[in-house]
Structure formats: C-alpha cells, structure tokens
TIBA-46519 format. One line per 3 residues: number of its first residue (from 1); their letters; for each residue x, y, z of C-alpha. Coordinates in Angstrom, 1 decimal, m for minus. Example, Ala and Ser with C-alpha at 12.3 -4.5 7.8 and 13.67 -1.06 7.14 Angstrom:
2
1) as) 12.3,m4.5,7.8 ~ 13.7,m1.1,7.1
END
This chain:
82
1) mlf) 1.8,m5.0,m15.5 ~ m1.2,m6.6,m13.8 ~ 0.9,m8.4,m11.2
4) rsa) 2.5,m5.1,m10.2 ~ m0.7,m3.4,m9.5 ~ m1.9,m6.7,m7.6
7) ile) 1.3,m6.5,m5.4 ~ 0.5,m2.8,m4.6 ~ m3.1,m3.6,m3.9
10) rai) m2.3,m6.5,m1.6 ~ 0.1,m4.3,0.4 ~ m2.6,m1.6,0.8
13) ldf) m5.2,m4.1,1.9 ~ m2.8,m5.6,4.4 ~ m1.9,m2.1,5.7
16) vgn) m5.5,m1.2,6.4 ~ m6.3,m4.6,7.6 ~ m6.7,m6.1,11.0
19) epk) m3.8,m8.7,11.2 ~ m0.9,m7.2,13.1 ~ 1.9,m9.1,11.3
22) eie) 0.4,m8.1,7.9 ~ 0.1,m4.5,8.9 ~ 3.7,m4.4,10.1
25) eae) 5.0,m6.1,6.9 ~ 3.0,m3.8,4.7 ~ 4.0,m0.7,6.6
28) rwi) 7.7,m1.7,6.3 ~ 7.3,m2.4,2.5 ~ 5.5,0.8,1.7
31) fge) 7.1,3.3,3.9 ~ 10.5,1.7,4.8 ~ 12.3,2.7,1.6
34) ldh) 11.0,6.3,1.3 ~ 13.8,7.7,3.5 ~ 16.5,5.3,2.1
37) psa) 15.5,4.5,m1.5 ~ 17.0,1.3,m3.0 ~ 14.4,0.6,m5.6
40) gqf) 15.2,m3.1,m5.7 ~ 13.0,m5.3,m8.0 ~ 9.5,m5.7,m6.4
43) sfl) 10.2,m3.0,m3.8 ~ 7.5,m0.4,m3.3 ~ 9.5,2.2,m5.2
46) wvc) 10.0,m0.1,m8.1 ~ 6.4,m1.1,m8.3 ~ 5.3,2.5,m8.3
49) eql) 7.9,3.3,m11.0 ~ 6.6,0.4,m13.1 ~ 3.1,1.8,m12.7
52) dld) 4.1,5.3,m13.4 ~ 2.9,6.4,m9.9 ~ 4.6,8.9,m7.6
55) pyk) 5.6,6.8,m4.6 ~ 5.4,9.6,m2.1 ~ 1.9,10.7,m3.2
58) ian) 0.7,7.0,m3.0 ~ 2.4,6.6,0.4 ~ 0.6,9.7,1.8
61) kvr) m2.7,8.5,0.4 ~ m2.2,5.0,1.9 ~ m1.2,6.6,5.3
64) amp) m4.4,8.6,5.4 ~ m6.7,5.6,4.6 ~ m9.0,4.5,7.5
67) rrg) m8.2,1.2,9.1 ~ m10.4,m1.7,8.8 ~ m10.2,m2.5,12.5
70) srk) m12.5,m5.4,13.5 ~ m14.7,m5.0,10.4 ~ m14.2,m7.6,7.6
73) vap) m14.5,m5.0,4.8 ~ m12.6,m1.6,4.7 ~ m14.8,1.4,5.3
76) wyf) m13.9,2.9,2.0 ~ m14.6,m0.2,m0.1 ~ m18.2,0.7,m1.0
79) qks) m17.6,4.4,m1.4 ~ m18.1,5.7,m5.0 ~ m15.1,7.5,m6.4
82) a) m15.5,10.9,m7.7
END
C-alpha cells in the first residue's frame, strides 16, 4: 500500500514542480485517463482505487495546487493542515 501512495505523491510533486518534462509526464498520468478510463495497473485511476480515493476529487485538488515555479520547495509544503 505504501508504494501506491508514493507513486501518487511523486506524480503530484512532479506536477507542481519546475521541470517541464516531469510536469508534462505527471499531467498526462494524472489527467490523461479521466476522460478515457482504462484503469490499467499503476495508472492514476488504479492507484486511486487501491488507496480508496476518488480520482476526480484528487485530480481537481491537484489541478488547484500552486506551482513551485523557481522555488525549490512547494509553497504549500510548510502550511499546517486543518
């Protein structure tokens, strides 16, 4: 179960990151299947299913996250969660 959450976390970090190739790959992995679900093993939909998460809700939250830009640390990293 831990590796599934690590896969999702890595994709989110890549998506909000500052490396264009990583951003593009993460964007394709997270959002690419939402319109044409295939749910193959290790796909975004499969990982969310394994973690009992709503993939559409997670995708919307990820899309709304601020980008890291030129900073080394994401702006939300040090925020306390409610």
